[in-house]
C-alpha positions as CSV (number, residue, x, y, z in Angstrom):
1,M,97.4,109.5,97.8
2,Y,97.1,109.1,94.2
3,L,93.9,110.7,93.3
4,L,95.4,113.6,93.8
5,K,97.9,113.1,91.5
6,I,95.2,112.9,89.0
7,I,92.7,115.5,90.0
8,W,93.5,117.2,86.8
9,A,92.1,114.4,84.6
10,I,88.8,114.3,87.2
11,P,87.0,117.0,85.4
12,I,87.4,115.4,81.8
13,V,86.6,112.0,82.4
14,V,83.7,113.5,84.5
15,L,82.8,114.9,81.1
16,V,83.1,112.3,78.7
17,F,80.5,110.2,81.3
18,A,78.1,113.0,81.1
19,V,78.3,112.6,77.2
20,S,78.4,109.8,76.8
21,F,75.6,108.8,79.2
22,V,73.0,111.5,77.0
23,F,74.3,110.4,74.1
24,G,75.1,106.8,74.1
25,F,73.7,104.9,77.5
26,L,70.9,106.4,78.4
27,P,69.4,105.9,74.4
28,A,70.7,102.3,74.2
29,I,68.4,101.6,77.6
30,I,65.5,103.1,75.6
31,L,65.7,101.1,72.4
32,R,66.7,98.0,74.7
33,A,63.3,98.5,76.2
34,L,61.6,98.9,72.8
35,G,63.1,95.4,71.7
36,A,66.0,96.7,69.6
37,K,68.4,94.8,71.6
38,K,70.9,94.4,69.0
39,L,71.0,98.4,68.1
40,S,71.4,98.8,72.4
41,D,74.3,96.6,72.5
42,D,76.3,97.9,69.6
43,I,75.9,101.6,71.0
44,V,76.9,100.3,74.9
45,H,80.1,98.4,73.2
46,F,81.0,101.9,71.4
47,H,80.6,104.1,73.9
48,G,82.0,101.8,76.7
49,S,85.0,101.3,74.4
50,Y,85.6,104.6,73.8
51,I,85.9,105.8,77.2
52,S,87.6,103.3,78.0
53,D,90.2,104.5,75.4
54,I,90.1,107.9,77.0
55,A,90.8,107.1,79.9
56,M,94.2,104.8,79.1
57,L,94.9,107.9,77.3
58,L,94.6,110.2,80.3
59,F,96.1,108.2,82.6
60,G,99.0,107.1,80.5
61,C,98.6,103.5,80.2
62,R,100.1,102.2,77.2
63,V,99.0,98.8,76.9
64,H,101.0,95.5,74.9
65,I,98.5,92.6,74.4
66,E,100.0,89.4,74.0
67,G,97.8,86.6,72.6
68,D,95.4,85.8,70.1
69,I,93.1,89.3,70.8
70,Q,91.5,88.6,67.6
71,G,90.7,85.2,68.1
72,L,88.9,86.4,71.9
73,R,87.0,89.2,69.7
74,K,85.5,86.4,67.3
75,L,84.7,84.5,70.0
76,T,83.1,87.2,72.4
77,N,81.5,88.3,69.2
78,S,79.6,85.1,68.6
79,G,76.6,84.8,70.9
80,K,78.3,81.8,72.3
81,R,78.9,81.4,76.2
82,V,81.8,83.0,77.3
83,C,83.6,83.7,80.5
84,L,86.7,86.1,81.3
85,V,88.5,85.1,84.1
86,A,91.0,87.5,85.5
87,N,93.8,88.6,88.1
88,H,92.2,92.0,89.6
89,T,95.2,94.8,91.3
90,S,93.9,98.2,89.5
91,M,90.5,100.0,88.7
92,L,92.0,100.0,85.3
93,D,91.7,96.7,84.8
94,I,88.2,96.5,83.4
95,P,88.6,99.8,81.0
96,I,91.8,98.3,79.7
97,V,89.5,95.0,79.0
98,M,86.9,97.2,77.4
99,G,89.2,99.6,75.7
100,P,92.5,98.7,74.5
101,M,91.6,94.8,73.9
102,C,87.8,96.1,72.9
103,I,86.0,93.3,74.5
104,P,82.3,93.7,75.1
105,C,81.3,92.2,78.6
106,G,79.1,92.4,81.5
107,F,80.8,92.3,85.0
108,I,80.6,91.5,88.6
109,T,80.5,94.6,90.8
110,K,79.8,95.5,93.9
111,Q,76.2,96.1,95.4
112,S,77.2,100.1,96.6
113,F,77.3,101.2,92.9
114,K,73.8,99.9,92.5
115,Y,73.0,103.1,94.5
116,F,75.1,105.6,92.4
117,P,73.0,107.5,90.3
118,V,74.0,107.4,86.1
119,F,77.1,105.0,87.3
120,N,74.5,102.6,87.8
121,L,72.2,102.8,84.7
122,I,75.7,102.4,82.8
123,C,76.2,99.2,84.7
124,I,72.7,97.9,84.0
125,S,73.6,98.7,79.8
126,L,76.9,96.8,80.5
127,Y,74.7,93.8,81.4
128,C,76.6,94.2,84.9
129,V,75.3,92.5,87.9
130,F,75.5,94.0,91.3
131,I,76.7,91.7,94.3
132,D,75.8,91.5,98.3
133,R,79.0,89.8,99.4
134,K,77.4,90.2,103.1
135,N,74.4,88.1,102.3
136,T,74.6,84.6,101.1
137,K,71.0,84.7,99.4
138,R,71.6,87.5,97.2
139,G,75.0,86.5,96.2
140,V,73.4,83.4,94.9
141,K,70.6,85.4,93.1
142,A,74.3,87.8,91.6
143,I,75.7,84.6,90.1
144,R,72.5,83.2,88.7
145,D,71.7,86.8,86.9
146,G,75.2,86.3,85.6
147,V,74.6,83.0,84.2
148,R,71.6,84.3,82.2
149,N,73.5,87.3,81.1
150,I,76.1,84.5,79.8
151,K,73.7,81.8,78.7
152,A,72.1,84.7,76.6
153,G,75.4,85.3,75.1
154,H,76.5,88.0,76.4
155,P,79.8,87.7,78.1
156,M,80.3,88.1,81.6
157,L,84.3,89.5,83.3
158,I,85.2,88.3,86.4
159,F,87.7,88.9,89.1
160,P,88.3,85.6,91.4
161,E,90.4,87.3,94.1
162,G,87.1,89.1,95.0
163,R,88.5,92.3,95.3
164,R,91.7,94.5,94.3
165,S,94.9,93.7,95.1
166,K,97.0,96.7,96.7
167,T,100.1,95.6,96.8
168,G,100.3,94.2,93.2
169,E,100.3,90.3,94.4
170,I,97.6,88.3,93.3
171,R,95.5,87.4,96.5
172,P,94.2,83.5,96.4
173,F,90.8,83.0,94.3
174,L,87.6,82.4,95.4
175,R,86.0,78.9,94.5
176,G,82.6,80.4,94.4
177,A,83.4,83.1,91.4
178,F,84.0,80.0,88.8
179,R,80.1,78.4,89.5
180,L,79.4,81.5,86.9
181,A,81.3,79.9,84.4
182,T,80.5,76.4,85.2
183,M,76.5,76.6,85.7
184,S,76.3,78.2,82.3
185,G,78.6,75.9,81.0
186,A,80.9,78.7,79.3
187,T,84.2,78.8,77.5
188,L,86.4,80.1,80.3
189,V,89.4,82.3,79.0
190,P,92.2,83.8,81.9
191,V,93.4,87.1,80.9
192,V,96.5,88.2,83.2
193,I,97.0,92.0,83.4
194,K,100.4,93.2,84.8
195,G,101.3,96.7,85.4
196,A,98.0,98.9,85.9
197,R,98.7,100.2,88.7
198,R,101.6,102.1,87.9
199,A,99.3,104.3,85.8
200,L,96.7,104.7,88.6
201,E,96.9,103.6,92.3
202,D,100.9,104.0,92.1
203,K,101.1,106.6,90.0
204,K,105.0,108.2,90.9
205,H,103.8,111.8,89.5
206,P,100.4,113.2,87.6
207,F,101.9,112.9,84.1
208,S,103.7,109.9,84.2
209,G,103.3,107.2,82.0
210,S,103.5,103.5,82.5
211,E,103.6,99.9,80.3
212,C,100.6,97.9,81.2
213,Y,101.1,94.0,79.7
214,V,98.3,91.6,79.3
215,R,98.4,88.6,78.3
216,I,95.4,86.1,77.2
217,G,95.3,82.5,78.0
218,K,94.4,79.1,77.1
219,Y,90.4,78.5,76.8
220,Y,88.8,75.9,79.3
221,E,85.8,74.1,78.3
222,T,83.6,73.9,81.5
223,E,80.2,72.7,80.0
224,G,79.6,69.0,81.6
225,L,82.1,69.5,83.9
226,N,81.4,67.5,87.7
227,R,82.4,68.5,90.7
228,V,86.1,67.5,91.3
229,Q,86.7,68.5,87.4
230,A,85.6,71.7,88.3
231,A,87.0,72.3,91.8
232,E,90.5,71.0,89.8
233,L,89.0,73.4,87.3
234,V,89.7,76.3,89.7
235,D,93.2,75.2,90.6
236,D,94.3,75.1,87.2
237,V,93.3,78.4,86.7
238,E,95.1,79.8,89.4
239,S,97.7,78.3,89.0
240,Y,98.5,79.2,85.1
241,I,97.3,82.8,86.0
242,K,99.7,83.3,88.8
243,S,102.6,81.6,86.6
244,E,101.8,83.3,83.4
245,Y,102.0,86.8,85.7
246,D,105.1,86.0,87.4
247,S,107.1,85.0,84.0
248,M,105.6,88.4,81.9
249,K,107.8,91.6,81.9
250,G,106.6,95.0,83.3
251,E,106.4,96.2,87.2
252,I,103.7,95.1,89.6
């Protein structure tokens, strides 16, 4: 079991989370409630980024980024409507986006995390949205909450496969996930991640390192798309991500 290979790092991660919560996320939540939204968001971004960087260091995940990362950072910090869409093979995918890529974004996460003390407040401060996949009505509400975040200038990250691939192969994309982008009229940015499983889920031994490759794809504009065009968008993005994934170097 991979957890046995990283058990030595768990106390460090817990300590870093605890310190960041007390001195970062909790004050940020209070500041947001008091109306200091910009300062709150800056604090959350800083702490989310450095926690993610520490996780990459501890797990020996060396991230190589291909594409216009500076342009993407500028876009996501511009206040414009942005939705990132990525393949999902590892629990490190989100830390990779927040840490090495340094992209401030919320994400769609499962409903059960809403009931994890401390972690749930961190998710809320990051503009995350909890989704109940077993309840259609609540699922629709979650998408609408995510759309509201994007329209307010907070980028969102979606994994259209619905759940992590445990084989490293990209699972079929769920069309409903793309409503987050099309309903908000966001600029959709594909992000292809390969190799993260080697640093965590498929770790060979406790202190082994791995190379992870990230490729930033071409942008897609979704504003004004009709239903046919929106359906074609899903097919285009899925095909693009799978093609780029297959062409990238690095192990699955």
